[in-house]
Backbone as XML, in Angstrom:
<?xml version="1.0"?>
<chain id="A" units="angstrom">
  <residue number="1" name="MET">
    <atom name="N" x="-314.616" y="-67.721" z="6.872"/>
    <atom name="CA" x="-314.637" y="-66.933" z="7.942"/>
    <atom name="C" x="-315.610" y="-65.721" z="7.788"/>
  </residue>
  <residue number="2" name="LYS">
    <atom name="N" x="-316.407" y="-65.425" z="8.817"/>
    <atom name="CA" x="-317.442" y="-64.431" z="8.809"/>
    <atom name="C" x="-316.918" y="-63.120" z="8.292"/>
  </residue>
  <residue number="3" name="ILE">
    <atom name="N" x="-315.792" y="-62.818" z="8.783"/>
    <atom name="CA" x="-315.136" y="-61.500" z="8.482"/>
    <atom name="C" x="-314.993" y="-61.269" z="7.115"/>
  </residue>
  <residue number="4" name="GLN">
    <atom name="N" x="-314.510" y="-62.213" z="6.316"/>
    <atom name="CA" x="-314.370" y="-62.010" z="4.868"/>
    <atom name="C" x="-315.675" y="-61.998" z="4.139"/>
  </residue>
  <residue number="5" name="ILE">
    <atom name="N" x="-316.681" y="-62.691" z="4.579"/>
    <atom name="CA" x="-317.921" y="-62.694" z="3.877"/>
    <atom name="C" x="-318.901" y="-61.463" z="4.268"/>
  </residue>
  <residue number="6" name="TRP">
    <atom name="N" x="-318.760" y="-61.072" z="5.432"/>
    <atom name="CA" x="-319.618" y="-59.847" z="5.796"/>
    <atom name="C" x="-319.618" y="-58.804" z="5.016"/>
  </residue>
  <residue number="7" name="PRO">
    <atom name="N" x="-318.307" y="-58.142" z="4.972"/>
    <atom name="CA" x="-318.417" y="-56.893" z="4.101"/>
    <atom name="C" x="-318.676" y="-57.122" z="2.670"/>
  </residue>
  <residue number="8" name="LYS">
    <atom name="N" x="-318.520" y="-58.326" z="2.025"/>
    <atom name="CA" x="-318.847" y="-58.535" z="0.663"/>
    <atom name="C" x="-320.384" y="-58.550" z="0.533"/>
  </residue>
  <residue number="9" name="THR">
    <atom name="N" x="-321.016" y="-59.146" z="1.713"/>
    <atom name="CA" x="-322.552" y="-59.152" z="1.688"/>
    <atom name="C" x="-323.062" y="-57.761" z="1.674"/>
  </residue>
  <residue number="10" name="ILE">
    <atom name="N" x="-322.526" y="-56.847" z="2.438"/>
    <atom name="CA" x="-322.983" y="-55.484" z="2.615"/>
    <atom name="C" x="-323.029" y="-54.824" z="1.265"/>
  </residue>
  <residue number="11" name="PHE">
    <atom name="N" x="-321.898" y="-55.036" z="0.588"/>
    <atom name="CA" x="-321.527" y="-54.384" z="-0.766"/>
    <atom name="C" x="-322.375" y="-54.991" z="-1.992"/>
  </residue>
  <residue number="12" name="ALA">
    <atom name="N" x="-322.798" y="-56.193" z="-1.764"/>
    <atom name="CA" x="-323.343" y="-56.878" z="-2.965"/>
    <atom name="C" x="-324.625" y="-56.252" z="-3.419"/>
  </residue>
  <residue number="13" name="LYS">
    <atom name="N" x="-325.411" y="-55.409" z="-2.551"/>
    <atom name="CA" x="-326.807" y="-55.020" z="-2.867"/>
    <atom name="C" x="-326.741" y="-54.097" z="-3.948"/>
  </residue>
  <residue number="14" name="GLU">
    <atom name="N" x="-325.985" y="-52.990" z="-3.785"/>
    <atom name="CA" x="-325.848" y="-51.993" z="-4.978"/>
    <atom name="C" x="-324.288" y="-51.568" z="-5.195"/>
  </residue>
  <residue number="15" name="ARG">
    <atom name="N" x="-323.982" y="-51.381" z="-6.338"/>
    <atom name="CA" x="-322.598" y="-51.062" z="-6.763"/>
    <atom name="C" x="-322.445" y="-49.625" z="-7.008"/>
  </residue>
  <residue number="16" name="ASN">
    <atom name="N" x="-321.420" y="-49.071" z="-6.398"/>
    <atom name="CA" x="-321.150" y="-47.501" z="-6.923"/>
    <atom name="C" x="-322.381" y="-46.564" z="-6.646"/>
  </residue>
  <residue number="17" name="ASN">
    <atom name="N" x="-322.945" y="-46.692" z="-5.762"/>
    <atom name="CA" x="-324.020" y="-45.929" z="-5.337"/>
    <atom name="C" x="-323.422" y="-45.157" z="-4.201"/>
  </residue>
  <residue number="18" name="ALA">
    <atom name="N" x="-323.720" y="-43.740" z="-4.177"/>
    <atom name="CA" x="-323.114" y="-42.751" z="-3.179"/>
    <atom name="C" x="-323.564" y="-43.149" z="-1.809"/>
  </residue>
  <residue number="19" name="PHE">
    <atom name="N" x="-324.929" y="-43.461" z="-1.677"/>
    <atom name="CA" x="-325.496" y="-43.878" z="-0.402"/>
    <atom name="C" x="-324.967" y="-45.201" z="0.044"/>
  </residue>
  <residue number="20" name="ASN">
    <atom name="N" x="-324.806" y="-45.991" z="-0.823"/>
    <atom name="CA" x="-324.264" y="-47.412" z="-0.399"/>
    <atom name="C" x="-322.708" y="-47.213" z="0.149"/>
  </residue>
  <residue number="21" name="VAL">
    <atom name="N" x="-322.078" y="-46.457" z="-0.598"/>
    <atom name="CA" x="-320.716" y="-46.130" z="0.037"/>
    <atom name="C" x="-320.557" y="-45.729" z="1.271"/>
  </residue>
  <residue number="22" name="GLN">
    <atom name="N" x="-321.379" y="-44.750" z="1.621"/>
    <atom name="CA" x="-321.422" y="-44.204" z="3.059"/>
    <atom name="C" x="-322.025" y="-45.048" z="3.990"/>
  </residue>
  <residue number="23" name="GLU">
    <atom name="N" x="-323.007" y="-45.857" z="3.517"/>
    <atom name="CA" x="-323.474" y="-46.833" z="4.480"/>
    <atom name="C" x="-322.458" y="-48.037" z="4.745"/>
  </residue>
  <residue number="24" name="VAL">
    <atom name="N" x="-321.940" y="-48.510" z="3.689"/>
    <atom name="CA" x="-320.786" y="-49.557" z="4.009"/>
    <atom name="C" x="-319.663" y="-49.055" z="4.816"/>
  </residue>
  <residue number="25" name="SER">
    <atom name="N" x="-319.344" y="-47.763" z="4.557"/>
    <atom name="CA" x="-318.134" y="-47.150" z="5.544"/>
    <atom name="C" x="-318.630" y="-47.086" z="6.890"/>
  </residue>
  <residue number="26" name="ARG">
    <atom name="N" x="-319.779" y="-46.778" z="7.076"/>
    <atom name="CA" x="-320.402" y="-46.535" z="8.570"/>
    <atom name="C" x="-320.489" y="-47.847" z="9.210"/>
  </residue>
  <residue number="27" name="VAL">
    <atom name="N" x="-320.979" y="-48.899" z="8.518"/>
    <atom name="CA" x="-320.984" y="-50.338" z="9.068"/>
    <atom name="C" x="-319.696" y="-50.929" z="9.359"/>
  </residue>
  <residue number="28" name="LEU">
    <atom name="N" x="-318.652" y="-50.623" z="8.548"/>
    <atom name="CA" x="-317.386" y="-51.127" z="8.773"/>
    <atom name="C" x="-316.603" y="-50.360" z="9.895"/>
  </residue>
  <residue number="29" name="GLU">
    <atom name="N" x="-316.980" y="-49.171" z="10.080"/>
    <atom name="CA" x="-316.539" y="-48.351" z="11.116"/>
    <atom name="C" x="-316.930" y="-48.937" z="12.406"/>
  </residue>
  <residue number="30" name="THR">
    <atom name="N" x="-318.270" y="-49.239" z="12.397"/>
    <atom name="CA" x="-319.010" y="-49.876" z="13.549"/>
    <atom name="C" x="-318.325" y="-50.944" z="14.027"/>
  </residue>
  <residue number="31" name="ALA">
    <atom name="N" x="-318.007" y="-51.937" z="12.953"/>
    <atom name="CA" x="-317.328" y="-53.188" z="13.238"/>
    <atom name="C" x="-315.822" y="-53.120" z="13.696"/>
  </residue>
  <residue number="32" name="LEU">
    <atom name="N" x="-315.476" y="-52.164" z="13.180"/>
    <atom name="CA" x="-313.841" y="-51.832" z="13.635"/>
    <atom name="C" x="-313.843" y="-51.256" z="15.074"/>
  </residue>
  <residue number="33" name="ASN">
    <atom name="N" x="-314.740" y="-50.455" z="15.405"/>
    <atom name="CA" x="-314.816" y="-49.949" z="16.826"/>
    <atom name="C" x="-315.255" y="-51.150" z="17.759"/>
  </residue>
  <residue number="34" name="TYR">
    <atom name="N" x="-315.911" y="-51.985" z="17.250"/>
    <atom name="CA" x="-316.405" y="-53.165" z="18.128"/>
    <atom name="C" x="-315.135" y="-54.174" z="18.306"/>
  </residue>
  <residue number="35" name="PHE">
    <atom name="N" x="-314.365" y="-54.200" z="17.410"/>
    <atom name="CA" x="-313.162" y="-55.049" z="17.556"/>
    <atom name="C" x="-312.087" y="-54.319" z="18.389"/>
  </residue>
  <residue number="36" name="ARG">
    <atom name="N" x="-312.231" y="-52.997" z="18.369"/>
    <atom name="CA" x="-311.114" y="-52.234" z="19.039"/>
    <atom name="C" x="-311.582" y="-52.399" z="20.601"/>
  </residue>
  <residue number="37" name="THR">
    <atom name="N" x="-312.806" y="-51.988" z="20.763"/>
    <atom name="CA" x="-313.119" y="-52.043" z="22.223"/>
    <atom name="C" x="-313.566" y="-53.283" z="22.982"/>
  </residue>
  <residue number="38" name="SER">
    <atom name="N" x="-314.281" y="-54.168" z="22.149"/>
    <atom name="CA" x="-315.030" y="-55.339" z="22.841"/>
    <atom name="C" x="-313.930" y="-56.601" z="22.717"/>
  </residue>
  <residue number="39" name="SER">
    <atom name="N" x="-313.257" y="-56.622" z="21.663"/>
    <atom name="CA" x="-312.320" y="-57.754" z="21.482"/>
    <atom name="C" x="-310.997" y="-57.362" z="20.957"/>
  </residue>
  <residue number="40" name="PRO">
    <atom name="N" x="-310.189" y="-56.699" z="21.864"/>
    <atom name="CA" x="-308.933" y="-56.139" z="21.546"/>
    <atom name="C" x="-307.946" y="-57.213" z="21.137"/>
  </residue>
  <residue number="41" name="GLU">
    <atom name="N" x="-308.124" y="-58.455" z="21.608"/>
    <atom name="CA" x="-307.279" y="-59.494" z="21.453"/>
    <atom name="C" x="-307.379" y="-60.053" z="19.997"/>
  </residue>
  <residue number="42" name="LEU">
    <atom name="N" x="-308.437" y="-59.703" z="19.120"/>
    <atom name="CA" x="-308.487" y="-60.053" z="17.877"/>
    <atom name="C" x="-307.994" y="-59.229" z="16.934"/>
  </residue>
  <residue number="43" name="LYS">
    <atom name="N" x="-306.644" y="-59.066" z="17.096"/>
    <atom name="CA" x="-305.955" y="-57.898" z="16.166"/>
    <atom name="C" x="-305.948" y="-58.479" z="14.645"/>
  </residue>
  <residue number="44" name="GLU">
    <atom name="N" x="-305.580" y="-59.799" z="14.630"/>
    <atom name="CA" x="-305.571" y="-60.451" z="13.262"/>
    <atom name="C" x="-306.961" y="-60.231" z="12.350"/>
  </residue>
  <residue number="45" name="GLU">
    <atom name="N" x="-308.027" y="-60.566" z="13.099"/>
    <atom name="CA" x="-309.357" y="-60.288" z="12.412"/>
    <atom name="C" x="-309.553" y="-58.796" z="11.957"/>
  </residue>
  <residue number="46" name="ARG">
    <atom name="N" x="-309.006" y="-57.912" z="13.023"/>
    <atom name="CA" x="-309.359" y="-56.529" z="12.825"/>
    <atom name="C" x="-308.565" y="-56.094" z="11.555"/>
  </residue>
  <residue number="47" name="ALA">
    <atom name="N" x="-307.217" y="-56.413" z="11.541"/>
    <atom name="CA" x="-306.310" y="-56.367" z="10.191"/>
    <atom name="C" x="-307.175" y="-56.783" z="8.978"/>
  </residue>
  <residue number="48" name="MET">
    <atom name="N" x="-307.729" y="-57.951" z="9.051"/>
    <atom name="CA" x="-308.247" y="-58.551" z="7.930"/>
    <atom name="C" x="-309.590" y="-57.749" z="7.506"/>
  </residue>
  <residue number="49" name="LEU">
    <atom name="N" x="-310.243" y="-57.212" z="8.533"/>
    <atom name="CA" x="-311.454" y="-56.460" z="8.242"/>
    <atom name="C" x="-311.045" y="-55.083" z="7.544"/>
  </residue>
  <residue number="50" name="LEU">
    <atom name="N" x="-310.000" y="-54.464" z="8.008"/>
    <atom name="CA" x="-309.426" y="-53.176" z="7.346"/>
    <atom name="C" x="-308.736" y="-53.461" z="5.934"/>
  </residue>
  <residue number="51" name="GLU">
    <atom name="N" x="-308.279" y="-54.718" z="5.722"/>
    <atom name="CA" x="-307.760" y="-54.969" z="4.347"/>
    <atom name="C" x="-308.958" y="-55.311" z="3.368"/>
  </residue>
  <residue number="52" name="GLU">
    <atom name="N" x="-309.975" y="-55.757" z="3.945"/>
    <atom name="CA" x="-311.121" y="-55.989" z="3.170"/>
    <atom name="C" x="-311.860" y="-54.702" z="2.799"/>
  </residue>
  <residue number="53" name="TRP">
    <atom name="N" x="-311.869" y="-53.782" z="3.724"/>
    <atom name="CA" x="-312.421" y="-52.464" z="3.701"/>
    <atom name="C" x="-311.700" y="-51.608" z="2.642"/>
  </residue>
  <residue number="54" name="LEU">
    <atom name="N" x="-310.188" y="-51.834" z="2.737"/>
    <atom name="CA" x="-309.392" y="-50.941" z="1.791"/>
    <atom name="C" x="-309.733" y="-51.451" z="0.428"/>
  </residue>
  <residue number="55" name="LYS">
    <atom name="N" x="-309.886" y="-52.817" z="0.153"/>
    <atom name="CA" x="-310.248" y="-53.246" z="-1.196"/>
    <atom name="C" x="-311.477" y="-52.745" z="-1.801"/>
  </residue>
  <residue number="56" name="MET">
    <atom name="N" x="-312.575" y="-52.681" z="-0.741"/>
    <atom name="CA" x="-313.835" y="-52.078" z="-1.184"/>
    <atom name="C" x="-313.761" y="-50.771" z="-1.457"/>
  </residue>
  <residue number="57" name="GLU">
    <atom name="N" x="-313.148" y="-49.796" z="-0.755"/>
    <atom name="CA" x="-312.890" y="-48.453" z="-1.008"/>
    <atom name="C" x="-312.331" y="-48.242" z="-2.315"/>
  </residue>
  <residue number="58" name="ALA">
    <atom name="N" x="-311.313" y="-49.023" z="-2.672"/>
    <atom name="CA" x="-310.725" y="-49.004" z="-3.917"/>
    <atom name="C" x="-311.580" y="-49.311" z="-5.112"/>
  </residue>
  <residue number="59" name="GLY">
    <atom name="N" x="-312.545" y="-50.285" z="-4.864"/>
    <atom name="CA" x="-313.503" y="-50.810" z="-5.803"/>
    <atom name="C" x="-314.503" y="-49.625" z="-6.037"/>
  </residue>
  <residue number="60" name="PHE">
    <atom name="N" x="-314.708" y="-48.789" z="-5.118"/>
    <atom name="CA" x="-315.769" y="-47.834" z="-5.217"/>
    <atom name="C" x="-315.207" y="-46.823" z="-6.279"/>
  </residue>
  <residue number="61" name="GLY">
    <atom name="N" x="-314.008" y="-46.760" z="-6.700"/>
    <atom name="CA" x="-313.520" y="-45.657" z="-7.528"/>
    <atom name="C" x="-313.579" y="-44.181" z="-6.942"/>
  </residue>
  <residue number="62" name="GLU">
    <atom name="N" x="-314.197" y="-43.247" z="-7.649"/>
    <atom name="CA" x="-314.152" y="-41.917" z="-7.177"/>
    <atom name="C" x="-314.862" y="-41.800" z="-5.930"/>
  </residue>
  <residue number="63" name="LEU">
    <atom name="N" x="-315.958" y="-42.438" z="-5.706"/>
    <atom name="CA" x="-316.786" y="-42.323" z="-4.598"/>
    <atom name="C" x="-316.070" y="-42.847" z="-3.166"/>
  </residue>
  <residue number="64" name="GLY">
    <atom name="N" x="-315.199" y="-43.733" z="-3.443"/>
    <atom name="CA" x="-314.539" y="-44.332" z="-2.208"/>
    <atom name="C" x="-313.297" y="-43.525" z="-1.604"/>
  </residue>
  <residue number="65" name="ASP">
    <atom name="N" x="-312.940" y="-43.581" z="-0.417"/>
    <atom name="CA" x="-311.841" y="-42.749" z="0.203"/>
    <atom name="C" x="-310.914" y="-43.666" z="0.804"/>
  </residue>
  <residue number="66" name="VAL">
    <atom name="N" x="-309.902" y="-44.256" z="0.000"/>
    <atom name="CA" x="-308.865" y="-45.064" z="0.419"/>
    <atom name="C" x="-308.093" y="-44.542" z="1.774"/>
  </residue>
  <residue number="67" name="SER">
    <atom name="N" x="-307.744" y="-43.049" z="1.621"/>
    <atom name="CA" x="-306.876" y="-42.655" z="2.590"/>
    <atom name="C" x="-307.306" y="-42.825" z="4.060"/>
  </residue>
  <residue number="68" name="ILE">
    <atom name="N" x="-308.788" y="-42.777" z="4.186"/>
    <atom name="CA" x="-309.292" y="-43.005" z="5.609"/>
    <atom name="C" x="-308.896" y="-44.365" z="6.079"/>
  </residue>
  <residue number="69" name="VAL">
    <atom name="N" x="-309.018" y="-45.336" z="5.312"/>
    <atom name="CA" x="-308.806" y="-46.597" z="5.752"/>
    <atom name="C" x="-307.195" y="-46.925" z="5.802"/>
  </residue>
  <residue number="70" name="GLN">
    <atom name="N" x="-306.333" y="-46.408" z="4.882"/>
    <atom name="CA" x="-304.956" y="-46.419" z="5.036"/>
    <atom name="C" x="-304.406" y="-45.938" z="6.344"/>
  </residue>
  <residue number="71" name="SER">
    <atom name="N" x="-305.031" y="-44.939" z="6.883"/>
    <atom name="CA" x="-304.544" y="-44.370" z="8.002"/>
    <atom name="C" x="-304.792" y="-45.242" z="9.265"/>
  </residue>
  <residue number="72" name="LYS">
    <atom name="N" x="-305.845" y="-46.215" z="8.997"/>
    <atom name="CA" x="-305.968" y="-47.034" z="10.154"/>
    <atom name="C" x="-305.311" y="-48.462" z="10.133"/>
  </residue>
  <residue number="73" name="LEU">
    <atom name="N" x="-304.657" y="-48.686" z="9.014"/>
    <atom name="CA" x="-303.880" y="-49.968" z="8.848"/>
    <atom name="C" x="-302.894" y="-50.184" z="9.825"/>
  </residue>
  <residue number="74" name="PRO">
    <atom name="N" x="-302.645" y="-51.438" z="10.239"/>
    <atom name="CA" x="-301.626" y="-51.658" z="11.245"/>
    <atom name="C" x="-300.291" y="-51.969" z="10.660"/>
  </residue>
  <residue number="75" name="LYS">
    <atom name="N" x="-299.243" y="-51.747" z="11.369"/>
    <atom name="CA" x="-297.836" y="-52.233" z="10.913"/>
    <atom name="C" x="-297.696" y="-53.644" z="11.259"/>
  </residue>
  <residue number="76" name="LYS">
    <atom name="N" x="-297.116" y="-54.418" z="10.443"/>
    <atom name="CA" x="-297.078" y="-55.742" z="10.599"/>
    <atom name="C" x="-295.724" y="-56.076" z="11.075"/>
  </residue>
  <residue number="77" name="LEU">
    <atom name="N" x="-295.507" y="-56.456" z="12.292"/>
    <atom name="CA" x="-294.242" y="-56.925" z="12.871"/>
    <atom name="C" x="-293.914" y="-58.356" z="12.899"/>
  </residue>
  <residue number="78" name="LYS">
    <atom name="N" x="-292.910" y="-58.813" z="12.225"/>
    <atom name="CA" x="-292.610" y="-60.260" z="12.309"/>
    <atom name="C" x="-291.705" y="-60.594" z="13.544"/>
  </residue>
  <residue number="79" name="LYS">
    <atom name="N" x="-292.099" y="-61.443" z="14.506"/>
    <atom name="CA" x="-291.416" y="-61.806" z="15.690"/>
    <atom name="C" x="-291.309" y="-63.162" z="15.680"/>
  </residue>
  <residue number="80" name="ARG">
    <atom name="N" x="-290.204" y="-63.526" z="16.569"/>
    <atom name="CA" x="-289.826" y="-64.954" z="16.882"/>
    <atom name="C" x="-289.915" y="-65.236" z="18.459"/>
  </residue>
  <residue number="81" name="LYS">
    <atom name="N" x="-290.589" y="-66.458" z="18.554"/>
    <atom name="CA" x="-290.626" y="-66.833" z="20.154"/>
    <atom name="C" x="-289.952" y="-68.196" z="20.395"/>
  </residue>
  <residue number="82" name="GLN">
    <atom name="N" x="-289.147" y="-68.368" z="21.234"/>
    <atom name="CA" x="-288.521" y="-69.565" z="21.624"/>
    <atom name="C" x="-289.473" y="-70.686" z="21.995"/>
  </residue>
  <residue number="83" name="ILE">
    <atom name="N" x="-289.363" y="-71.991" z="21.498"/>
    <atom name="CA" x="-290.275" y="-72.862" z="21.870"/>
    <atom name="C" x="-289.351" y="-73.906" z="22.767"/>
  </residue>
  <residue number="84" name="MET">
    <atom name="N" x="-290.098" y="-73.816" z="24.034"/>
    <atom name="CA" x="-289.398" y="-74.679" z="25.138"/>
    <atom name="C" x="-289.935" y="-75.954" z="25.381"/>
  </residue>
  <residue number="85" name="THR">
    <atom name="N" x="-289.182" y="-77.042" z="25.597"/>
    <atom name="CA" x="-289.647" y="-78.436" z="25.854"/>
    <atom name="C" x="-289.122" y="-78.761" z="27.028"/>
  </residue>
  <residue number="86" name="GLU">
    <atom name="N" x="-289.331" y="-80.031" z="27.413"/>
    <atom name="CA" x="-288.774" y="-80.664" z="28.670"/>
    <atom name="C" x="-287.289" y="-80.700" z="28.653"/>
  </residue>
  <residue number="87" name="ASP">
    <atom name="N" x="-286.731" y="-80.851" z="27.484"/>
    <atom name="CA" x="-285.390" y="-81.073" z="27.347"/>
    <atom name="C" x="-284.684" y="-79.805" z="27.045"/>
  </residue>
  <residue number="88" name="GLY">
    <atom name="N" x="-285.318" y="-78.620" z="26.860"/>
    <atom name="CA" x="-284.732" y="-77.325" z="26.831"/>
    <atom name="C" x="-285.281" y="-76.689" z="25.407"/>
  </residue>
  <residue number="89" name="PRO">
    <atom name="N" x="-284.508" y="-75.653" z="25.071"/>
    <atom name="CA" x="-285.073" y="-74.954" z="23.791"/>
    <atom name="C" x="-285.122" y="-75.952" z="22.702"/>
  </residue>
  <residue number="90" name="ALA">
    <atom name="N" x="-286.264" y="-75.646" z="21.859"/>
    <atom name="CA" x="-286.466" y="-76.687" z="20.695"/>
    <atom name="C" x="-286.543" y="-75.899" z="19.538"/>
  </residue>
  <residue number="91" name="GLY">
    <atom name="N" x="-286.255" y="-74.790" z="19.426"/>
    <atom name="CA" x="-286.199" y="-73.932" z="18.254"/>
    <atom name="C" x="-287.036" y="-72.678" z="18.315"/>
  </residue>
  <residue number="92" name="TYR">
    <atom name="N" x="-287.390" y="-72.152" z="17.327"/>
    <atom name="CA" x="-288.225" y="-70.923" z="17.348"/>
    <atom name="C" x="-289.424" y="-70.833" z="16.396"/>
  </residue>
  <residue number="93" name="THR">
    <atom name="N" x="-290.573" y="-70.298" z="16.989"/>
    <atom name="CA" x="-291.586" y="-70.121" z="15.961"/>
    <atom name="C" x="-291.912" y="-68.658" z="15.735"/>
  </residue>
  <residue number="94" name="GLU">
    <atom name="N" x="-292.295" y="-68.511" z="14.438"/>
    <atom name="CA" x="-292.334" y="-67.014" z="14.039"/>
    <atom name="C" x="-294.016" y="-66.620" z="14.022"/>
  </residue>
  <residue number="95" name="TYR">
    <atom name="N" x="-294.076" y="-65.326" z="14.388"/>
    <atom name="CA" x="-295.603" y="-64.992" z="14.432"/>
    <atom name="C" x="-295.638" y="-63.594" z="14.033"/>
  </residue>
  <residue number="96" name="ILE">
    <atom name="N" x="-296.730" y="-62.891" z="13.502"/>
    <atom name="CA" x="-296.823" y="-61.679" z="13.217"/>
    <atom name="C" x="-297.641" y="-60.996" z="14.303"/>
  </residue>
  <residue number="97" name="GLU">
    <atom name="N" x="-297.054" y="-59.845" z="14.696"/>
    <atom name="CA" x="-297.741" y="-58.759" z="15.648"/>
    <atom name="C" x="-298.207" y="-57.704" z="14.990"/>
  </residue>
  <residue number="98" name="TYR">
    <atom name="N" x="-299.458" y="-57.240" z="15.298"/>
    <atom name="CA" x="-300.089" y="-56.049" z="14.589"/>
    <atom name="C" x="-299.968" y="-54.932" z="15.422"/>
  </residue>
  <residue number="99" name="LEU">
    <atom name="N" x="-299.416" y="-53.851" z="15.035"/>
    <atom name="CA" x="-299.371" y="-52.586" z="15.730"/>
    <atom name="C" x="-300.309" y="-51.472" z="15.102"/>
  </residue>
  <residue number="100" name="PHE">
    <atom name="N" x="-301.456" y="-51.308" z="15.681"/>
    <atom name="CA" x="-302.387" y="-50.269" z="15.205"/>
    <atom name="C" x="-301.856" y="-48.928" z="15.468"/>
  </residue>
  <residue number="101" name="PRO">
    <atom name="N" x="-302.227" y="-47.765" z="14.665"/>
    <atom name="CA" x="-301.861" y="-46.580" z="14.883"/>
    <atom name="C" x="-302.200" y="-45.988" z="16.177"/>
  </residue>
  <residue number="102" name="GLU">
    <atom name="N" x="-303.586" y="-46.249" z="16.708"/>
    <atom name="CA" x="-303.872" y="-45.699" z="18.004"/>
    <atom name="C" x="-303.008" y="-46.238" z="19.237"/>
  </residue>
  <residue number="103" name="GLU">
    <atom name="N" x="-302.523" y="-47.465" z="19.027"/>
    <atom name="CA" x="-301.640" y="-48.161" z="20.100"/>
    <atom name="C" x="-300.274" y="-47.399" z="20.090"/>
  </residue>
  <residue number="104" name="THR">
    <atom name="N" x="-299.736" y="-46.975" z="18.831"/>
    <atom name="CA" x="-298.508" y="-46.368" z="18.780"/>
    <atom name="C" x="-298.563" y="-45.086" z="19.286"/>
  </residue>
  <residue number="105" name="GLN">
    <atom name="N" x="-299.702" y="-44.268" z="19.250"/>
    <atom name="CA" x="-299.852" y="-42.936" z="19.811"/>
    <atom name="C" x="-299.994" y="-42.980" z="21.268"/>
  </residue>
  <residue number="106" name="THR">
    <atom name="N" x="-300.672" y="-43.908" z="21.828"/>
    <atom name="CA" x="-300.760" y="-44.079" z="23.350"/>
    <atom name="C" x="-299.327" y="-44.525" z="23.909"/>
  </residue>
  <residue number="107" name="ASN">
    <atom name="N" x="-298.530" y="-45.474" z="23.315"/>
    <atom name="CA" x="-297.346" y="-45.742" z="23.632"/>
    <atom name="C" x="-296.235" y="-44.650" z="23.626"/>
  </residue>
  <residue number="108" name="GLU">
    <atom name="N" x="-296.441" y="-43.874" z="22.490"/>
    <atom name="CA" x="-295.458" y="-42.795" z="22.480"/>
    <atom name="C" x="-295.930" y="-41.654" z="23.481"/>
  </residue>
  <residue number="109" name="SER">
    <atom name="N" x="-297.064" y="-41.276" z="23.907"/>
    <atom name="CA" x="-297.437" y="-40.434" z="24.885"/>
    <atom name="C" x="-296.964" y="-40.982" z="26.257"/>
  </residue>
  <residue number="110" name="GLN">
    <atom name="N" x="-297.055" y="-42.237" z="26.566"/>
    <atom name="CA" x="-296.698" y="-42.837" z="27.726"/>
    <atom name="C" x="-295.171" y="-42.765" z="27.922"/>
  </residue>
  <residue number="111" name="ASP">
    <atom name="N" x="-294.342" y="-43.038" z="26.789"/>
    <atom name="CA" x="-292.987" y="-42.817" z="26.827"/>
    <atom name="C" x="-292.411" y="-41.591" z="27.121"/>
  </residue>
  <residue number="112" name="PHE">
    <atom name="N" x="-293.229" y="-40.529" z="26.298"/>
    <atom name="CA" x="-292.860" y="-39.227" z="26.703"/>
    <atom name="C" x="-293.223" y="-38.849" z="28.164"/>
  </residue>
  <residue number="113" name="GLY">
    <atom name="N" x="-294.294" y="-39.277" z="28.678"/>
    <atom name="CA" x="-294.604" y="-38.903" z="30.047"/>
    <atom name="C" x="-293.572" y="-39.439" z="30.982"/>
  </residue>
  <residue number="114" name="SER">
    <atom name="N" x="-293.059" y="-40.731" z="30.684"/>
    <atom name="CA" x="-292.023" y="-41.347" z="31.467"/>
    <atom name="C" x="-290.701" y="-40.678" z="31.466"/>
  </residue>
  <residue number="115" name="CYS">
    <atom name="N" x="-290.386" y="-40.076" z="30.080"/>
    <atom name="CA" x="-289.219" y="-39.359" z="30.059"/>
    <atom name="C" x="-289.213" y="-38.041" z="30.714"/>
  </residue>
  <residue number="116" name="LEU">
    <atom name="N" x="-290.419" y="-37.360" z="30.824"/>
    <atom name="CA" x="-290.475" y="-36.214" z="31.581"/>
    <atom name="C" x="-290.406" y="-36.444" z="33.124"/>
  </residue>
  <residue number="117" name="GLN">
    <atom name="N" x="-290.915" y="-37.602" z="33.640"/>
    <atom name="CA" x="-290.691" y="-37.856" z="34.924"/>
    <atom name="C" x="-289.319" y="-38.110" z="35.272"/>
  </residue>
  <residue number="118" name="VAL">
    <atom name="N" x="-288.467" y="-38.872" z="34.369"/>
    <atom name="CA" x="-287.135" y="-39.200" z="34.627"/>
    <atom name="C" x="-286.277" y="-37.749" z="34.758"/>
  </residue>
  <residue number="119" name="GLU">
    <atom name="N" x="-286.657" y="-36.942" z="33.707"/>
    <atom name="CA" x="-286.037" y="-35.553" z="33.667"/>
    <atom name="C" x="-286.201" y="-34.763" z="34.857"/>
  </residue>
  <residue number="120" name="GLU">
    <atom name="N" x="-287.568" y="-34.805" z="35.422"/>
    <atom name="CA" x="-287.905" y="-33.921" z="36.502"/>
    <atom name="C" x="-286.990" y="-34.522" z="37.830"/>
  </residue>
  <residue number="121" name="ALA">
    <atom name="N" x="-286.998" y="-35.846" z="37.908"/>
    <atom name="CA" x="-286.143" y="-36.448" z="38.903"/>
    <atom name="C" x="-284.835" y="-36.102" z="38.910"/>
  </residue>
  <residue number="122" name="LYS">
    <atom name="N" x="-284.192" y="-36.188" z="37.747"/>
    <atom name="CA" x="-282.744" y="-35.738" z="37.654"/>
    <atom name="C" x="-282.591" y="-34.344" z="37.968"/>
  </residue>
  <residue number="123" name="SER">
    <atom name="N" x="-283.327" y="-33.445" z="37.616"/>
    <atom name="CA" x="-283.272" y="-32.038" z="37.770"/>
    <atom name="C" x="-283.477" y="-31.968" z="39.431"/>
  </residue>
  <residue number="124" name="PHE">
    <atom name="N" x="-284.338" y="-32.583" z="40.194"/>
    <atom name="CA" x="-284.645" y="-32.552" z="41.409"/>
    <atom name="C" x="-283.524" y="-32.931" z="42.343"/>
  </residue>
  <residue number="125" name="TYR">
    <atom name="N" x="-282.659" y="-33.938" z="41.919"/>
    <atom name="CA" x="-281.494" y="-34.486" z="42.735"/>
    <atom name="C" x="-280.329" y="-33.698" z="42.375"/>
  </residue>
  <residue number="126" name="ARG">
    <atom name="N" x="-280.352" y="-32.714" z="41.302"/>
    <atom name="CA" x="-279.172" y="-31.915" z="40.987"/>
    <atom name="C" x="-279.092" y="-30.631" z="41.776"/>
  </residue>
  <residue number="127" name="ARG">
    <atom name="N" x="-280.218" y="-30.335" z="42.484"/>
    <atom name="CA" x="-280.225" y="-29.215" z="43.429"/>
    <atom name="C" x="-279.509" y="-29.189" z="44.403"/>
  </residue>
</chain>
């Protein structure tokens, strides 16, 4: 898969060079932004890119910054979906859903906004 090969190709030129560390991080950040904006449905590939990036930052030693990548890692949620056939339910299939930090923040702010609307409506009708 291209995603697994691509970061390793970037890193292969020079090892533990401060300029290379910054360049690799910049390129991977660009790739991550591409996945976020242009291909949001490719969550598994985005998670794989982040995992490879994390391994690379750890491999840089003191020059790498693992905390930047760790803050971008998604939560992995294991879910089940019922399989339907013509005869009815045929069991379940399990899959992993990736929940990225920026998605969590927008969901929390939306939930907070809807809670505020509900509270405002309750106070309006209590008058």
